[in-house]
C-alpha positions, 0 to 999 in steps of 0.5 A: 541499499539493494534488496533485489535486482530483478523487478522486471515484469512486477507490479507492486501496490504501495499503501501510503506510497505517496510519501516517506518510507513507502515512496522511497521503497517505490523509488527503489523498485522502479529503479530496479525495473518494476511498476508501482501503484501508489495508494493513498487518501490525498489525490494531490499528494499522489499526483505529485509523487507520480510526477516525480517517480514517473521519470523512472518508470510506470507509476499508477495512482489510486485514491482510497481511504482505507479507513472507509470499509465500503471504499475498501470493499469496492476497491477489493472487488475490482482486484481481479479485473484491475489488479490481476498482475500484482506481484507485491503489496507494501503496507506503509500507511500509518497513524500516530494517536498518542492518547491515554489507553482508556481514551481509545475508540474502535475508530482508532483501529479502522486503519488496521481493519482496512489494511487487513482486508486489503491485504487479504484481497491481494493475497487472494488475487496472488493465490488465484493467479498462482505465481505467488508474490510478496507482502511487506508490512512496514510498522512502528511500535507506536502503531501498537502501543497505547500511551 
């Protein structure tokens, strides 16, 4: 399936891009001429994905646990310098916590909090640059439903 065929001169950040739908989407973008940054918690998994995808095009990696508020803040502080050329963001990280509703804690939503502030920083960088961009959130009903 081809969504767009002109990703030349684009660079997209993929949160959760080392596997699954995020990696598959990154592959599609690379095949269409774009560059990608894969972001995730596990360096080994990111490096394996980079080795696989770098045969197609430019792939950078960033190790970041988006549930760590301080780490997200430090990463977003780098946005104007290191990621001023971002034209896209794909939020594909997720977690499945099948617990009874009354057993959930605030920490269960740290992923959502990190995703929110990371997305806000990318949108801000796109606005400052003035060329716009695209933000895609990949989700599942299970991410929002307490069991």
